The first five atom37 places (N, CA, C, CB, O) and aatype in JSON, in Angstrom:
{
  "aatype": [12, 14, 18, 3, 3, 8, 10, 16, 16, 0, 1, 0, 6, 10, 6, 0, 0, 1, 1, 0, 10, 5, 3, 6, 10, 1, 2, 18, 14, 16, 14, 19, 15, 7, 4, 3, 0, 5, 18, 2, 8, 10, 9, 7, 10, 1, 7, 15, 9, 16, 0, 0, 10, 1, 0, 10, 6, 0, 14, 1, 13, 19, 0, 16, 14, 1, 16, 14, 3, 14, 10, 0, 7, 19, 6, 15, 1],
  "atom_mask": [
    [1, 1, 1, 1, 1],
    [1, 1, 1, 1, 1],
    [1, 1, 1, 1, 1],
    [1, 1, 1, 1, 1],
    [1, 1, 1, 1, 1],
    [1, 1, 1, 1, 1],
    [1, 1, 1, 1, 1],
    [1, 1, 1, 1, 1],
    [1, 1, 1, 1, 1],
    [1, 1, 1, 1, 1],
    [1, 1, 1, 1, 1],
    [1, 1, 1, 1, 1],
    [1, 1, 1, 1, 1],
    [1, 1, 1, 1, 1],
    [1, 1, 1, 1, 1],
    [1, 1, 1, 1, 1],
    [1, 1, 1, 1, 1],
    [1, 1, 1, 1, 1],
    [1, 1, 1, 1, 1],
    [1, 1, 1, 1, 1],
    [1, 1, 1, 1, 1],
    [1, 1, 1, 1, 1],
    [1, 1, 1, 1, 1],
    [1, 1, 1, 1, 1],
    [1, 1, 1, 1, 1],
    [1, 1, 1, 1, 1],
    [1, 1, 1, 1, 1],
    [1, 1, 1, 1, 1],
    [1, 1, 1, 1, 1],
    [1, 1, 1, 1, 1],
    [1, 1, 1, 1, 1],
    [1, 1, 1, 1, 1],
    [1, 1, 1, 1, 1],
    [1, 1, 1, 0, 1],
    [1, 1, 1, 1, 1],
    [1, 1, 1, 1, 1],
    [1, 1, 1, 1, 1],
    [1, 1, 1, 1, 1],
    [1, 1, 1, 1, 1],
    [1, 1, 1, 1, 1],
    [1, 1, 1, 1, 1],
    [1, 1, 1, 1, 1],
    [1, 1, 1, 1, 1],
    [1, 1, 1, 0, 1],
    [1, 1, 1, 1, 1],
    [1, 1, 1, 1, 1],
    [1, 1, 1, 0, 1],
    [1, 1, 1, 1, 1],
    [1, 1, 1, 1, 1],
    [1, 1, 1, 1, 1],
    [1, 1, 1, 1, 1],
    [1, 1, 1, 1, 1],
    [1, 1, 1, 1, 1],
    [1, 1, 1, 1, 1],
    [1, 1, 1, 1, 1],
    [1, 1, 1, 1, 1],
    [1, 1, 1, 1, 1],
    [1, 1, 1, 1, 1],
    [1, 1, 1, 1, 1],
    [1, 1, 1, 1, 1],
    [1, 1, 1, 1, 1],
    [1, 1, 1, 1, 1],
    [1, 1, 1, 1, 1],
    [1, 1, 1, 1, 1],
    [1, 1, 1, 1, 1],
    [1, 1, 1, 1, 1],
    [1, 1, 1, 1, 1],
    [1, 1, 1, 1, 1],
    [1, 1, 1, 1, 1],
    [1, 1, 1, 1, 1],
    [1, 1, 1, 1, 1],
    [1, 1, 1, 1, 1],
    [1, 1, 1, 0, 1],
    [1, 1, 1, 1, 1],
    [1, 1, 1, 1, 1],
    [1, 1, 1, 1, 1],
    [1, 1, 1, 1, 1]
  ],
  "atom_positions": [
    [[0.85, -1.17, 0.0], [0.0, 0.0, 0.0], [0.89, 1.24, 0.0], [-0.97, 0.0, 1.22], [1.82, 1.32, 0.81]],
    [[0.63, 2.19, -0.89], [1.44, 3.42, -0.91], [1.26, 4.24, 0.37], [1.05, 4.28, -2.13], [0.22, 4.19, 1.01]],
    [[2.3, 4.97, 0.73], [2.26, 5.74, 1.98], [1.14, 6.77, 1.97], [3.6, 6.43, 2.21], [0.58, 7.07, 3.02]],
    [[0.78, 7.32, 0.79], [-0.33, 8.28, 0.72], [-1.63, 7.66, 1.22], [-0.5, 8.78, -0.71], [-2.43, 8.33, 1.87]],
    [[-1.83, 6.39, 0.92], [-3.03, 5.7, 1.4], [-3.04, 5.61, 2.92], [-3.13, 4.29, 0.78], [-4.08, 5.76, 3.56]],
    [[-1.88, 5.38, 3.5], [-1.78, 5.31, 4.97], [-2.06, 6.68, 5.59], [-0.37, 4.82, 5.39], [-2.73, 6.77, 6.62]],
    [[-1.56, 7.73, 4.96], [-1.81, 9.08, 5.47], [-3.29, 9.43, 5.36], [-0.97, 10.11, 4.7], [-3.85, 10.05, 6.27]],
    [[-3.92, 9.04, 4.27], [-5.36, 9.28, 4.11], [-6.14, 8.54, 5.19], [-5.84, 8.84, 2.71], [-7.09, 9.08, 5.76]],
    [[-5.74, 7.31, 5.47], [-6.39, 6.52, 6.52], [-6.18, 7.17, 7.89], [-5.85, 5.08, 6.52], [-7.1, 7.24, 8.69]],
    [[-4.97, 7.63, 8.14], [-4.68, 8.29, 9.42], [-5.55, 9.53, 9.6], [-3.18, 8.67, 9.5], [-6.1, 9.74, 10.67]],
    [[-5.67, 10.34, 8.56], [-6.52, 11.55, 8.64], [-7.96, 11.16, 8.92], [-6.44, 12.36, 7.33], [-8.62, 11.76, 9.78]],
    [[-8.46, 10.16, 8.19], [-9.85, 9.73, 8.37], [-10.08, 9.21, 9.79], [-10.22, 8.64, 7.34], [-11.11, 9.52, 10.4]],
    [[-9.15, 8.45, 10.31], [-9.3, 7.91, 11.67], [-9.23, 9.02, 12.71], [-8.21, 6.87, 11.95], [-9.99, 9.01, 13.68]],
    [[-8.34, 9.97, 12.52], [-8.25, 11.09, 13.46], [-9.51, 11.95, 13.41], [-7.01, 11.96, 13.15], [-9.99, 12.41, 14.44]],
    [[-10.06, 12.16, 12.22], [-11.31, 12.91, 12.1], [-12.45, 12.17, 12.78], [-11.65, 13.17, 10.61], [-13.28, 12.79, 13.45]],
    [[-12.5, 10.85, 12.62], [-13.53, 10.06, 13.29], [-13.38, 10.13, 14.81], [-13.47, 8.6, 12.83], [-14.37, 10.24, 15.53]],
    [[-12.14, 10.07, 15.28], [-11.89, 10.19, 16.72], [-12.3, 11.57, 17.22], [-10.4, 9.93, 17.04], [-12.86, 11.69, 18.31]],
    [[-12.01, 12.6, 16.43], [-12.39, 13.97, 16.81], [-13.9, 14.11, 16.92], [-11.83, 14.98, 15.8], [-14.41, 14.71, 17.87]],
    [[-14.63, 13.56, 15.95], [-16.1, 13.62, 15.99], [-16.65, 12.87, 17.19], [-16.69, 13.05, 14.69], [-17.56, 13.35, 17.86]],
    [[-16.11, 11.68, 17.47], [-16.58, 10.9, 18.61], [-16.3, 11.63, 19.92], [-15.9, 9.52, 18.63], [-17.14, 11.64, 20.82]],
    [[-15.15, 12.24, 20.02], [-14.79, 12.98, 21.23], [-15.68, 14.21, 21.38], [-13.31, 13.39, 21.18], [-16.11, 14.52, 22.49]],
    [[-15.96, 14.9, 20.28], [-16.85, 16.06, 20.35], [-18.25, 15.64, 20.82], [-16.95, 16.74, 18.96], [-18.88, 16.34, 21.61]],
    [[-18.72, 14.48, 20.35], [-20.03, 13.98, 20.8], [-20.0, 13.69, 22.29], [-20.42, 12.71, 20.02], [-20.95, 14.0, 23.01]],
    [[-18.91, 13.08, 22.74], [-18.79, 12.78, 24.17], [-18.76, 14.06, 25.01], [-17.53, 11.94, 24.44], [-19.4, 14.13, 26.06]],
    [[-18.03, 15.06, 24.54], [-17.99, 16.33, 25.25], [-19.35, 17.02, 25.23], [-16.92, 17.25, 24.64], [-19.77, 17.61, 26.23]],
    [[-20.03, 16.96, 24.1], [-21.33, 17.59, 23.96], [-22.35, 16.95, 24.91], [-21.82, 17.5, 22.51], [-23.22, 17.64, 25.44]],
    [[-22.23, 15.65, 25.11], [-23.19, 14.92, 25.94], [-22.72, 14.74, 27.38], [-23.46, 13.58, 25.33], [-23.35, 14.03, 28.16]],
    [[-21.61, 15.37, 27.72], [-21.07, 15.24, 29.08], [-22.05, 15.86, 30.07], [-19.66, 15.92, 29.19], [-22.57, 16.95, 29.83]],
    [[-22.32, 15.17, 31.19], [-23.29, 15.71, 32.15], [-22.85, 17.05, 32.74], [-23.52, 14.71, 33.27], [-21.67, 17.26, 33.03]],
    [[-23.8, 17.93, 32.91], [-23.52, 19.24, 33.51], [-23.93, 19.2, 34.97], [-24.27, 20.38, 32.76], [-24.71, 18.31, 35.32]],
    [[-23.48, 20.05, 35.83], [-22.47, 21.07, 35.57], [-21.07, 20.47, 35.6], [-22.59, 22.19, 36.59], [-20.81, 19.45, 36.23]],
    [[-20.18, 21.14, 34.92], [-18.78, 20.72, 34.87], [-17.99, 21.68, 35.75], [-18.22, 20.71, 33.4], [-17.98, 22.89, 35.53]],
    [[-17.35, 21.13, 36.74], [-16.53, 21.99, 37.59], [-15.11, 22.02, 37.05], [-16.54, 21.49, 39.06], [-14.72, 21.18, 36.25]],
    [[-14.34, 22.98, 37.49], [-12.96, 23.13, 37.03], [-12.07, 21.97, 37.44], [0.0, 0.0, 0.0], [-10.98, 21.81, 36.9]],
    [[-12.52, 21.18, 38.4], [-11.68, 20.07, 38.86], [-12.2, 18.72, 38.38], [-11.59, 20.08, 40.39], [-11.83, 17.68, 38.93]],
    [[-13.04, 18.71, 37.36], [-13.57, 17.47, 36.8], [-12.47, 16.83, 35.95], [-14.86, 17.73, 35.94], [-12.27, 17.21, 34.79]],
    [[-11.77, 15.87, 36.51], [-10.59, 15.28, 35.87], [-10.94, 14.6, 34.54], [-9.93, 14.28, 36.81], [-10.19, 14.73, 33.58]],
    [[-12.05, 13.9, 34.48], [-12.43, 13.21, 33.24], [-12.7, 14.21, 32.11], [-13.68, 12.32, 33.47], [-12.25, 14.02, 30.98]],
    [[-13.44, 15.26, 32.42], [-13.73, 16.29, 31.42], [-12.43, 16.96, 30.95], [-14.72, 17.35, 31.99], [-12.23, 17.16, 29.76]],
    [[-11.57, 17.3, 31.89], [-10.3, 17.92, 31.53], [-9.45, 16.99, 30.68], [-9.54, 18.32, 32.8], [-8.75, 17.44, 29.78]],
    [[-9.51, 15.7, 30.97], [-8.78, 14.71, 30.17], [-9.32, 14.7, 28.73], [-8.92, 13.29, 30.81], [-8.54, 14.66, 27.77]],
    [[-10.63, 14.75, 28.57], [-11.24, 14.78, 27.24], [-10.82, 16.03, 26.48], [-12.77, 14.7, 27.34], [-10.55, 15.97, 25.28]],
    [[-10.78, 17.16, 27.17], [-10.34, 18.41, 26.53], [-8.89, 18.27, 26.07], [-10.48, 19.61, 27.52], [-8.54, 18.72, 24.97]],
    [[-8.04, 17.65, 26.88], [-6.65, 17.42, 26.5], [-6.53, 16.52, 25.29], [0.0, 0.0, 0.0], [-5.71, 16.76, 24.41]],
    [[-7.35, 15.47, 25.24], [-7.34, 14.57, 24.09], [-7.76, 15.3, 22.82], [-8.25, 13.37, 24.33], [-7.22, 15.07, 21.74]],
    [[-8.74, 16.19, 22.96], [-9.19, 16.97, 21.81], [-8.03, 17.79, 21.25], [-10.37, 17.9, 22.2], [-7.85, 17.87, 20.03]],
    [[-7.24, 18.38, 22.12], [-6.07, 19.14, 21.68], [-5.04, 18.26, 21.01], [0.0, 0.0, 0.0], [-4.42, 18.67, 20.03]],
    [[-4.86, 17.06, 21.52], [-3.89, 16.13, 20.92], [-4.32, 15.71, 19.51], [-3.73, 14.89, 21.8], [-3.49, 15.62, 18.61]],
    [[-5.61, 15.45, 19.34], [-6.11, 15.06, 18.02], [-5.96, 16.22, 17.04], [-7.59, 14.62, 18.11], [-5.53, 16.03, 15.9]],
    [[-6.3, 17.43, 17.49], [-6.15, 18.61, 16.63], [-4.69, 18.8, 16.24], [-6.68, 19.87, 17.35], [-4.4, 19.09, 15.08]],
    [[-3.79, 18.64, 17.19], [-2.35, 18.78, 16.91], [-1.88, 17.72, 15.91], [-1.53, 18.69, 18.21], [-1.07, 18.02, 15.03]],
    [[-2.37, 16.51, 16.05], [-1.98, 15.44, 15.13], [-2.46, 15.72, 13.72], [-2.53, 14.09, 15.62], [-1.73, 15.5, 12.75]],
    [[-3.69, 16.21, 13.59], [-4.2, 16.56, 12.26], [-3.39, 17.7, 11.64], [-5.69, 16.95, 12.34], [-3.07, 17.67, 10.46]],
    [[-3.06, 18.68, 12.45], [-2.24, 19.79, 11.94], [-0.86, 19.3, 11.52], [-2.1, 20.9, 13.0], [-0.32, 19.74, 10.5]],
    [[-0.29, 18.39, 12.3], [1.04, 17.86, 12.0], [1.06, 17.12, 10.67], [1.52, 16.93, 13.12], [2.05, 17.18, 9.94]],
    [[-0.03, 16.44, 10.35], [-0.09, 15.73, 9.07], [-0.13, 16.7, 7.89], [-1.32, 14.82, 9.03], [0.33, 16.36, 6.8]],
    [[-0.66, 17.88, 8.1], [-0.8, 18.85, 7.02], [0.36, 19.84, 6.93], [-2.07, 19.61, 7.19], [0.57, 20.45, 5.88]],
    [[1.12, 19.98, 8.0], [2.17, 21.0, 8.04], [3.37, 20.59, 7.18], [2.63, 21.24, 9.47], [3.8, 19.44, 7.2]],
    [[3.9, 21.55, 6.42], [5.12, 21.24, 5.68], [6.28, 21.07, 6.66], [5.44, 22.37, 4.64], [6.3, 21.7, 7.71]],
    [[7.21, 20.23, 6.33], [8.34, 19.97, 7.2], [9.61, 20.5, 6.57], [8.47, 18.47, 7.49], [9.86, 20.32, 5.38]],
    [[10.4, 21.15, 7.4], [11.71, 21.62, 6.97], [12.71, 20.5, 7.17], [12.15, 22.9, 7.74], [12.79, 19.92, 8.25]],
    [[13.45, 20.2, 6.14], [14.5, 19.18, 6.23], [15.82, 19.9, 5.95], [14.26, 17.98, 5.2], [16.07, 20.38, 4.85]],
    [[16.65, 19.94, 6.96], [17.93, 20.65, 6.84], [18.85, 19.96, 5.84], [18.61, 20.76, 8.2], [18.93, 18.74, 5.79]],
    [[19.53, 20.77, 5.06], [20.56, 20.28, 4.15], [21.8, 21.13, 4.39], [20.08, 20.35, 2.63], [21.7, 22.15, 5.08]],
    [[22.94, 20.76, 3.87], [24.14, 21.58, 4.09], [23.97, 23.02, 3.62], [25.32, 20.95, 3.39], [24.6, 23.92, 4.18]],
    [[23.15, 23.26, 2.61], [22.98, 24.62, 2.09], [21.9, 25.41, 2.84], [22.64, 24.57, 0.62], [21.88, 26.64, 2.77]],
    [[21.03, 24.74, 3.51], [19.98, 25.42, 4.3], [19.92, 24.77, 5.68], [18.58, 25.34, 3.58], [19.05, 23.93, 5.93]],
    [[20.83, 25.15, 6.58], [20.9, 24.51, 7.89], [19.73, 24.83, 8.82], [22.17, 24.91, 8.56], [19.49, 24.11, 9.79]],
    [[19.0, 25.91, 8.53], [17.82, 26.2, 9.33], [16.78, 26.89, 8.44], [18.18, 27.1, 10.57], [17.14, 27.4, 7.38]],
    [[15.52, 26.91, 8.85], [14.46, 27.44, 8.0], [14.64, 28.9, 7.59], [13.15, 27.29, 8.69], [14.11, 29.32, 6.57]],
    [[15.38, 29.68, 8.37], [15.55, 31.09, 8.08], [16.79, 31.39, 7.23], [15.62, 31.86, 9.35], [17.06, 32.55, 6.94]],
    [[17.53, 30.36, 6.84], [18.77, 30.55, 6.1], [18.54, 31.01, 4.67], [19.56, 29.29, 6.09], [19.46, 31.5, 4.03]],
    [[17.33, 30.84, 4.18], [17.06, 31.22, 2.79], [17.45, 30.1, 1.86], [0.0, 0.0, 0.0], [17.87, 29.02, 2.29]],
    [[17.3, 30.35, 0.59], [17.61, 29.34, -0.42], [18.85, 29.77, -1.18], [16.41, 29.12, -1.39], [18.91, 30.88, -1.72]],
    [[19.81, 28.89, -1.21], [21.04, 29.19, -1.95], [20.93, 28.61, -3.35], [22.29, 28.62, -1.22], [20.53, 27.46, -3.52]],
    [[21.26, 29.39, -4.3], [21.18, 28.95, -5.69], [22.57, 29.04, -6.3], [20.15, 29.81, -6.51], [23.28, 30.02, -6.1]],
    [[22.97, 28.02, -7.04], [24.28, 28.04, -7.7], [24.15, 27.74, -9.14], [25.23, 27.06, -7.07], [25.14, 27.71, -9.86]]
  ]
}
């Protein structure tokens, strides 16, 4: 299976997890206090899923001898 197919599957699974988590948060019993550990855990998981989806879409800088850091610019010869 090509790696693109795996990435597509990963995105779809993360989106499904995000929707399921949103449903769980939406249906969480009220009132929610600031010290509700389970609710806070769910909020943390939501952030992790969002970060993972962003990471899949973000371009990655790969250092080379001519561009040792992202701000070095592009050297042309």
